[in-house]
Every structure is written in structure tokens, then in C-alpha cells.
NUMI-841285 format. One record per residue: x, y, z of N, C-alpha, C, CB in turn. Coordinates in pm, 1 decimal. Glycine has a CB too. Layout:
N
(r (X; Y; Z); (X; Y; Z); (X; Y; Z); (X; Y; Z))
...
***
This chain:
104
(r (83.0; -116.3; 0.0); (0.0; 0.0; 0.0); (88.4; 123.8; 0.0); (-95.0; -0.9; 119.8))
(r (70.4; 203.3; -98.4); (154.5; 321.5; -107.2); (90.7; 434.9; -28.9); (177.1; 362.3; -254.0))
(r (175.3; 509.2; 25.1); (131.4; 622.8; 104.0); (135.1; 747.6; 17.9); (219.0; 640.3; 229.8))
(r (28.8; 818.0; 18.7); (21.2; 939.5; -61.4); (76.7; 1055.5; 19.0); (-124.2; 968.0; -105.9))
(r (162.9; 1131.8; -44.5); (222.3; 1247.1; 21.8); (124.7; 1362.4; 24.7); (351.4; 1288.9; -47.6))
(r (160.9; 1466.8; 93.7); (72.2; 1584.2; 100.3); (57.3; 1648.0; -38.2); (127.1; 1688.5; 201.6))
(r (-59.6; 1705.2; -60.2); (-83.1; 1776.0; -186.5); (12.9; 1894.1; -196.3); (-231.3; 1824.5; -197.2))
(r (50.1; 1921.1; -319.1); (135.0; 2037.5; -341.2); (54.0; 2163.4; -314.5); (192.7; 2038.2; -485.5))
(r (116.4; 2263.8; -260.7); (43.8; 2389.4; -238.4); (0.2; 2449.8; -371.9); (131.8; 2490.4; -159.9))
(r (-113.2; 2515.6; -368.7); (-164.8; 2583.2; -488.0); (-156.4; 2733.0; -465.2); (-311.7; 2539.6; -519.8))
(r (-147.2; 2802.8; -574.5); (-159.2; 2948.5; -566.2); (-301.6; 2980.5; -522.6); (-124.4; 3017.7; -703.8))
(r (-317.5; 3089.4; -450.9); (-450.8; 3127.9; -404.2); (-545.2; 3150.9; -521.4); (-442.8; 3254.1; -317.7))
(r (-493.8; 3206.1; -630.9); (-578.3; 3229.3; -748.9); (-630.2; 3098.0; -806.4); (-500.3; 3306.2; -856.5))
(r (-546.6; 2994.5; -803.5); (-589.7; 2863.0; -851.8); (-694.4; 2802.6; -759.6); (-470.0; 2768.2; -863.9))
(r (-674.8; 2817.4; -628.8); (-770.7; 2764.6; -531.7); (-905.8; 2833.7; -545.3); (-717.2; 2781.5; -389.0))
(r (-903.9; 2965.6; -563.5); (-1028.9; 3040.0; -578.9); (-1098.0; 3001.4; -709.3); (-1002.6; 3192.1; -575.3))
(r (-1021.9; 2992.1; -817.0); (-1079.8; 2952.3; -945.7); (-1143.4; 2813.8; -935.6); (-972.2; 2953.5; -1056.2))
(r (-1077.6; 2722.3; -867.4); (-1132.0; 2587.4; -849.7); (-1259.8; 2591.1; -766.7); (-1028.2; 2495.8; -782.8))
(r (-1258.7; 2669.4; -660.1); (-1377.8; 2682.4; -575.8); (-1495.6; 2738.2; -656.0); (-1348.2; 2773.2; -454.8))
(r (-1472.4; 2846.3; -732.1); (-1578.4; 2906.6; -812.0); (-1633.1; 2809.1; -914.6); (-1527.7; 3031.5; -881.3))
(r (-1544.0; 2733.6; -975.8); (-1584.9; 2633.3; -1073.2); (-1667.5; 2523.4; -1006.7); (-1462.2; 2573.1; -1142.4))
(r (-1618.3; 2472.7; -894.0); (-1690.3; 2367.0; -821.7); (-1827.1; 2414.3; -774.8); (-1608.3; 2319.3; -701.8))
(r (-1837.2; 2541.2; -737.5); (-1963.7; 2597.6; -690.4); (-2058.2; 2632.0; -805.5); (-1937.2; 2721.9; -607.3))
(r (-2007.6; 2627.2; -927.8); (-2091.0; 2656.1; -1044.1); (-2117.8; 2803.7; -1067.0); (-2220.1; 2585.7; -1030.5))
(r (-2031.9; 2890.1; -1013.5); (-2056.4; 3033.9; -1026.9); (-1943.2; 3107.1; -1099.0); (-2076.9; 3095.2; -890.3))
(r (-1851.3; 3034.5; -1156.0); (-1736.9; 3098.0; -1221.8); (-1781.6; 3191.6; -1334.6); (-1642.0; 2991.2; -1277.1))
(r (-1878.2; 3148.4; -1415.0); (-1924.0; 3232.4; -1526.8); (-1991.4; 3360.0; -1476.4); (-2021.4; 3153.8; -1616.4))
(r (-2068.5; 3350.0; -1367.5); (-2135.4; 3468.6; -1312.2); (-2034.6; 3567.8; -1254.8); (-2235.5; 3427.4; -1203.5))
(r (-1932.5; 3514.5; -1187.9); (-1830.1; 3602.6; -1132.2); (-1755.5; 3672.2; -1245.1); (-1731.8; 3523.5; -1042.9))
(r (-1724.2; 3598.0; -1350.6); (-1655.0; 3658.2; -1465.4); (-1743.1; 3764.7; -1530.2); (-1616.6; 3549.7; -1569.5))
(r (-1872.4; 3737.3; -1542.8); (-1964.9; 3834.1; -1601.2); (-1970.1; 3961.2; -1516.1); (-2105.9; 3772.8; -1614.9))
(r (-1967.1; 3946.8; -1385.6); (-1974.3; 4062.2; -1295.1); (-1847.3; 4146.8; -1297.2); (-2001.2; 4015.1; -1153.5))
(r (-1740.0; 4097.1; -1356.0); (-1617.1; 4175.8; -1365.5); (-1636.1; 4301.0; -1450.2); (-1505.0; 4091.2; -1423.5))
(r (-1747.4; 4308.2; -1521.0); (-1781.0; 4429.1; -1596.8); (-1781.0; 4549.7; -1502.5); (-1919.9; 4414.1; -1667.2))
(r (-1824.2; 4530.8; -1379.9); (-1838.5; 4643.3; -1286.4); (-1703.1; 4706.6; -1254.5); (-1906.2; 4596.6; -1156.6))
(r (-1603.6; 4631.1; -1206.4); (-1475.6; 4698.0; -1178.6); (-1398.2; 4738.8; -1304.3); (-1389.1; 4607.8; -1095.1))
(r (-1429.9; 4678.6; -1417.7); (-1360.3; 4709.4; -1543.2); (-1432.1; 4816.6; -1625.0); (-1345.5; 4583.1; -1626.6))
(r (-1541.6; 4869.9; -1574.6); (-1629.3; 4961.9; -1647.8); (-1554.0; 5072.4; -1720.8); (-1727.8; 5023.8; -1553.1))
(r (-1470.7; 5147.9; -1650.9); (-1401.4; 5262.2; -1712.1); (-1311.2; 5216.8; -1826.7); (-1318.2; 5337.7; -1606.5))
(r (-1244.3; 5105.0; -1811.2); (-1158.5; 5054.5; -1918.0); (-1240.4; 5007.0; -2037.9); (-1071.1; 4940.6; -1866.0))
(r (-1358.8; 4954.7; -2012.6); (-1441.4; 4900.4; -2120.5); (-1514.1; 5010.1; -2199.3); (-1542.9; 4802.4; -2063.4))
(r (-1564.9; 5111.8; -2129.8); (-1648.7; 5211.8; -2197.1); (-1580.9; 5346.9; -2215.4); (-1775.3; 5231.0; -2120.1))
(r (-1469.3; 5368.1; -2149.3); (-1397.5; 5494.3; -2161.1); (-1427.9; 5588.7; -2046.0); (-1431.6; 5561.1; -2291.8))
(r (-1336.1; 5681.6; -2025.8); (-1343.1; 5773.8; -1912.1); (-1463.7; 5867.5; -1919.7); (-1215.9; 5855.7; -1904.4))
(r (-1500.7; 5911.5; -2039.6); (-1612.3; 6005.9; -2052.1); (-1742.5; 5945.4; -2001.1); (-1629.0; 6049.6; -2197.8))
(r (-1772.3; 5823.6; -2043.1); (-1894.7; 5756.8; -1997.2); (-1882.6; 5720.3; -1849.9); (-1923.2; 5630.3; -2081.6))
(r (-1766.2; 5674.9; -1809.1); (-1746.7; 5635.5; -1669.0); (-1766.4; 5750.9; -1572.1); (-1608.5; 5577.8; -1650.4))
(r (-1741.4; 5873.8; -1616.6); (-1760.7; 5990.4; -1530.6); (-1908.4; 6017.0; -1500.6); (-1698.9; 6112.8; -1595.2))
(r (-1996.9; 5975.4; -1589.7); (-2138.8; 6008.4; -1573.7); (-2227.8; 5887.2; -1547.7); (-2187.7; 6079.4; -1696.0))
(r (-2171.1; 5767.6; -1555.6); (-2251.0; 5646.8; -1539.2); (-2172.1; 5542.5; -1460.1); (-2293.4; 5590.3; -1676.9))
(r (-2240.3; 5480.0; -1363.6); (-2175.2; 5382.5; -1276.9); (-2253.1; 5251.5; -1276.9); (-2162.3; 5437.4; -1133.7))
(r (-2188.2; 5140.9; -1313.9); (-2258.0; 5011.8; -1312.5); (-2289.2; 4970.8; -1169.0); (-2173.2; 4902.6; -1382.6))
(r (-2406.6; 4911.8; -1150.8); (-2451.2; 4873.0; -1017.1); (-2459.2; 4721.8; -997.9); (-2585.7; 4934.0; -989.1))
(r (-2512.2; 4650.9; -1097.5); (-2534.4; 4506.8; -1083.8); (-2551.0; 4443.8; -1221.0); (-2658.4; 4478.1; -996.1))
(r (-2529.1; 4312.4; -1224.7); (-2549.9; 4234.0; -1346.7); (-2636.6; 4114.6; -1309.3); (-2412.8; 4187.8; -1411.0))
(r (-2742.3; 4092.0; -1386.3); (-2828.2; 3976.5; -1360.4); (-2779.4; 3857.3; -1442.4); (-2976.6; 4008.9; -1393.9))
(r (-2825.8; 3739.9; -1405.1); (-2781.2; 3618.7; -1473.9); (-2826.5; 3614.1; -1619.6); (-2832.5; 3496.4; -1401.1))
(r (-2931.6; 3688.6; -1654.9); (-2977.0; 3689.8; -1794.1); (-2902.0; 3792.8; -1879.2); (-3126.4; 3718.2; -1799.5))
(r (-2801.6; 3859.6; -1819.1); (-2719.8; 3952.4; -1896.0); (-2767.9; 4095.5; -1897.1); (-2710.9; 3905.7; -2033.2))
(r (-2849.5; 4134.3; -1800.2); (-2893.3; 4273.0; -1788.8); (-2798.9; 4345.7; -1694.0); (-3041.1; 4282.0; -1738.7))
(r (-2744.3; 4456.2; -1740.3); (-2655.6; 4538.6; -1660.4); (-2733.8; 4661.7; -1615.0); (-2527.4; 4578.8; -1740.7))
(r (-2736.2; 4687.0; -1484.8); (-2801.9; 4805.1; -1429.2); (-2696.5; 4912.3; -1407.4); (-2876.6; 4771.7; -1295.8))
(r (-2723.3; 5030.9; -1463.0); (-2626.9; 5140.7; -1457.9); (-2696.1; 5267.3; -1408.0); (-2562.9; 5164.7; -1597.3))
(r (-2636.6; 5330.3; -1306.5); (-2686.9; 5457.3; -1254.4); (-2621.1; 5571.1; -1332.0); (-2659.1; 5470.7; -1101.0))
(r (-2702.6; 5665.9; -1376.8); (-2656.5; 5775.6; -1462.2); (-2680.1; 5908.2; -1390.7); (-2729.2; 5773.6; -1600.0))
(r (-2589.8; 6002.7; -1412.2); (-2590.2; 6131.5; -1341.8); (-2712.8; 6218.5; -1370.9); (-2466.5; 6207.9; -1377.9))
(r (-2762.3; 6218.9; -1494.8); (-2873.0; 6309.3; -1528.5); (-2962.5; 6247.0; -1635.0); (-2819.3; 6445.4; -1577.3))
(r (-3080.8; 6306.7; -1650.0); (-3173.8; 6259.7; -1753.3); (-3113.8; 6276.7; -1893.1); (-3307.7; 6335.8; -1743.6))
(r (-3044.5; 6388.2; -1913.0); (-2982.5; 6411.7; -2043.4); (-2882.6; 6302.9; -2079.3); (-2913.6; 6546.8; -2045.1))
(r (-2797.2; 6267.7; -1984.3); (-2700.4; 6160.8; -2009.5); (-2770.3; 6026.3; -2026.2); (-2598.3; 6153.2; -1895.2))
(r (-2878.6; 6004.8; -1953.2); (-2950.6; 5879.3; -1966.5); (-3006.6; 5865.3; -2108.7); (-3064.1; 5870.9; -1862.1))
(r (-3058.9; 5973.4; -2163.4); (-3109.1; 5971.2; -2301.1); (-2996.3; 5945.1; -2399.6); (-3178.9; 6103.4; -2335.1))
(r (-2886.4; 6015.8; -2380.5); (-2770.2; 5999.7; -2470.0); (-2717.1; 5856.5; -2465.6); (-2657.9; 6098.6; -2431.2))
(r (-2701.2; 5803.3; -2345.9); (-2647.0; 5668.2; -2332.8); (-2744.1; 5562.1; -2383.3); (-2611.5; 5640.2; -2188.1))
(r (-2873.1; 5588.0; -2369.7); (-2971.5; 5495.0; -2425.6); (-2955.0; 5483.0; -2576.9); (-3114.5; 5540.8; -2391.4))
(r (-2929.5; 5596.8; -2642.3); (-2906.1; 5595.0; -2786.7); (-2775.8; 5523.6; -2822.5); (-2903.5; 5737.3; -2841.1))
(r (-2679.0; 5529.9; -2731.3); (-2548.0; 5467.9; -2754.1); (-2541.8; 5322.5; -2706.9); (-2440.6; 5548.2; -2683.8))
(r (-2652.9; 5271.3; -2655.1); (-2651.5; 5138.5; -2592.8); (-2589.1; 5029.0; -2680.0); (-2791.6; 5098.9; -2557.7))
(r (-2620.8; 5018.4; -2809.0); (-2557.0; 4912.6; -2888.9); (-2403.7; 4922.1; -2890.2); (-2608.8; 4918.2; -3031.6))
(r (-2351.0; 5044.5; -2896.7); (-2205.9; 5061.3; -2896.5); (-2146.5; 5029.5; -2758.6); (-2169.2; 5204.5; -2938.1))
(r (-2216.6; 5067.5; -2653.3); (-2169.0; 5039.2; -2517.4); (-2167.4; 4888.4; -2494.4); (-2258.6; 5109.8; -2411.2))
(r (-2272.7; 4819.5; -2534.2); (-2278.8; 4674.0; -2518.9); (-2167.0; 4607.9; -2598.7); (-2416.3; 4620.0; -2564.2))
(r (-2143.0; 4654.9; -2720.6); (-2034.6; 4598.2; -2802.4); (-1899.2; 4616.6; -2734.1); (-2032.4; 4663.7; -2942.1))
(r (-1877.7; 4733.4; -2674.4); (-1751.0; 4758.9; -2605.0); (-1734.8; 4666.9; -2484.5); (-1743.0; 4905.6; -2560.3))
(r (-1842.2; 4647.5; -2409.9); (-1838.0; 4560.2; -2292.5); (-1812.1; 4416.0; -2333.0); (-1968.9; 4569.9; -2213.5))
(r (-1875.1; 4372.7; -2440.5); (-1867.1; 4232.3; -2481.7); (-1743.0; 4199.3; -2564.3); (-1989.2; 4196.5; -2560.4))
(r (-1648.8; 4292.4; -2573.5); (-1522.5; 4264.3; -2644.0); (-1440.1; 4157.8; -2574.2); (-1440.2; 4391.2; -2656.8))
(r (-1460.4; 4140.8; -2444.0); (-1381.1; 4044.8; -2367.1); (-1423.9; 3903.5; -2406.8); (-1398.6; 4067.4; -2212.8))
(r (-1332.0; 3824.2; -2463.6); (-1368.7; 3689.6; -2509.1); (-1395.6; 3594.9; -2392.2); (-1258.2; 3632.2; -2597.4))
(r (-1489.4; 3503.0; -2413.8); (-1517.0; 3399.6; -2315.8); (-1607.5; 3441.2; -2201.7); (-1391.3; 3351.8; -2260.6))
(r (-1649.3; 3564.4; -2198.9); (-1735.1; 3614.0; -2091.0); (-1880.6; 3604.0; -2133.7); (-1699.1; 3760.3; -2053.7))
(r (-1968.2; 3566.5; -2040.0); (-2111.0; 3565.5; -2069.8); (-2151.3; 3707.2; -2109.4); (-2195.1; 3514.2; -1947.2))
(r (-2213.2; 3722.9; -2224.5); (-2236.8; 3858.6; -2275.9); (-2343.1; 3936.2; -2198.4); (-2277.4; 3851.2; -2420.4))
(r (-2326.2; 4067.2; -2200.8); (-2430.0; 4159.0; -2154.4); (-2526.7; 4174.3; -2271.3); (-2370.1; 4299.7; -2107.4))
(r (-2654.5; 4155.2; -2246.2); (-2753.9; 4157.7; -2352.9); (-2830.9; 4290.0; -2359.4); (-2850.8; 4043.6; -2334.6))
(r (-2845.3; 4354.2; -2244.1); (-2915.3; 4483.5; -2241.9); (-2867.3; 4562.6; -2121.4); (-3070.7; 4464.5; -2237.4))
(r (-2891.3; 4692.7; -2127.3); (-2854.7; 4779.8; -2016.9); (-2980.8; 4852.0; -1969.5); (-2743.3; 4881.4; -2059.3))
(r (-3000.4; 4850.1; -1840.1); (-3111.5; 4922.9; -1778.8); (-3050.7; 5048.8; -1716.4); (-3188.9; 4834.1; -1670.4))
(r (-3076.9; 5162.4; -1780.2); (-3024.1; 5290.6; -1732.2); (-3122.6; 5347.1; -1630.2); (-3001.4; 5391.8; -1851.1))
(r (-3071.4; 5394.4; -1518.6); (-3158.0; 5456.8; -1419.2); (-3088.5; 5579.0; -1360.7); (-3195.4; 5356.4; -1307.3))
(r (-3168.6; 5674.4; -1321.2); (-3114.7; 5798.4; -1266.8); (-3049.8; 5772.4; -1132.1); (-3224.8; 5904.7; -1253.7))
(r (-2929.5; 5824.6; -1115.7); (-2856.5; 5807.4; -990.4); (-2920.9; 5892.4; -882.0); (-2707.3; 5844.9; -1007.5))
(r (-2940.3; 5832.8; -767.9); (-2997.0; 5902.3; -651.2); (-2885.2; 5930.3; -553.3); (-3110.2; 5818.2; -583.3))
(r (-2850.7; 6056.7; -537.3); (-2743.4; 6092.9; -443.7); (-2796.2; 6123.6; -306.9); (-2666.0; 6211.1; -494.9))
***
């Protein structure tokens, strides 16, 4: 009977990735990365006036916007914003954006 030695240590990133995969939520966590990556994905101008709040499992992104004027403008730009967000390969796509007025 052979004795098995201790498992080799894993990097914390590998352990977390394995946990997320085992829990079945890796794709949702990757999809939610849109929130911290927002400014890089959509640009500084949009990021100054709009802040992502949440992502649903069906691909709806909720974004708080500074004013009604910007909400109208961004609604017209929605196809381009979605295309910019979905440039990241392998990520569950954002399908629509729900723009709402930011409450300060």
C-alpha cells in the first residue's frame, strides 16, 4: 500500500478559481467583472457620468446615470456600449442595459 504524500500547495488564485468552478458560479463572477472594469471598457467620458450597479444572470446590466440628459444619450449609444463591454472573449455577454437615474 503506497502512502500518498501531502498535496502540493496551490496558488490562491488557482484555489479560488477551483472553488468558483466547483460551486458553479465561475461564469457569473466573470460576467460581474464588468463592474470593476467599467471605465476601461467604456472609456473615461462615460465612466464619469454612469456607474454600473449590478449584473443579472440573464445579462442585464443596471447602470446609474448622473442626469436625464445623459440617460437619453447613453440609451441611444446602448448598442455601442454593449459591443464595447462584450469585447472580452469567453465572458457571458451583456444583452441589455437598464439605465436609471442616480440618486445621491
